[in-house]
Each structure stands twice: as structure tokens, then as C-alpha cells.
N, C-alpha and C positions, 0 to 999 in steps of 0.2 A: 680890627674893629668890625663887629658884625653889623650888617645892614638890616634895618627894620623893614618888615613888609609894608607895602603901600596899599591904600584902600581906594585908589582912584577909580577903579572899575566897579566898586561896590555900590549898590543902591540900597539905601536904608529906608525903612518904613518910618513914617512920621505920624505923630498924633494930630488930631484935628484941633483947630483953634478953640472949639467948644470944650474939648477934653483938657486942653492946656489951661483954660480959665478955671475949670473944675479942680485940677490938681494944684493950682496956685492960690485957690481961695483960702481965706482965713477960716480957722475953725471957730465954730460958735461955742460960747461958754458952756452950754449944756452938753455939747458933744464931748468936750474935754472932761467935764465933770463925770459923765457916764463912763468914759474910759478909765478914769481914776478909780471910781467906785467898783468897777469890774475887776480890779487888780487886788491880789491878796495883800493884807496889811504889812506882812513882813518882806514883801518884795521891794526892791529899790530900783527906780528908773535910771539911775546914774551912779557913778563912782563916789559921789559926795557922801554917801551913807544915809541920806534921808530916805526913809521908807514911806510907803503909801499911807500908813497910819498917821505919820506926821503930817503929810500933805492933806489928808482928810480932816484932821483936827484943826489945822490952820488954813483950811480952804478959803475961809472968808477973807483972808489976807492974800494968799498965794494965787487966787484965781485971776488977779490983776497982773501977775508977773509973766511976761512973755516967755521967759526962759523956761519956766515950769511948764507952760502950755506946749511949747515946742518939743519938750522931751516926751510928753505923753503920746503925741501923735505918732 
């Protein structure tokens, strides 16, 4: 059995608390909408087959769906 290397002596850079809050912040609805409208209609954000044209047409319903919002970011 091969031994895995250890990282005991390694020093890793860390992000600041401010940056951490920025990266963990929720997306605003307008940010997600802009990202969706910037994508081509025939592109699909996931393997489910729903393309951006579908998402744009039904945006009034889908904008409240957290799963759709998380795919676009």
C-alpha cells in the first residue's frame, strides 16, 4: 500500500473574512437575470435539457426557484 504525502509543513494562504462573506453572499435576482439573458437561447445550463430560451420564457416562475439560480452562477 502506497503512503500518501503529508501536508503538515505546508502553510496555506487564507482568504479574509470580508472576502469569505462576499463569496458566500446570495445572488441578487437581477444578477441572475442578467447572467441568464447573457447566455445564448440554445445553450443549456445542465443535463436536464432545458435551454436558456425555456428559462427566459418562464422566468416569471423560475426566478423563485433556488435550483435554477444556483446553476446560473
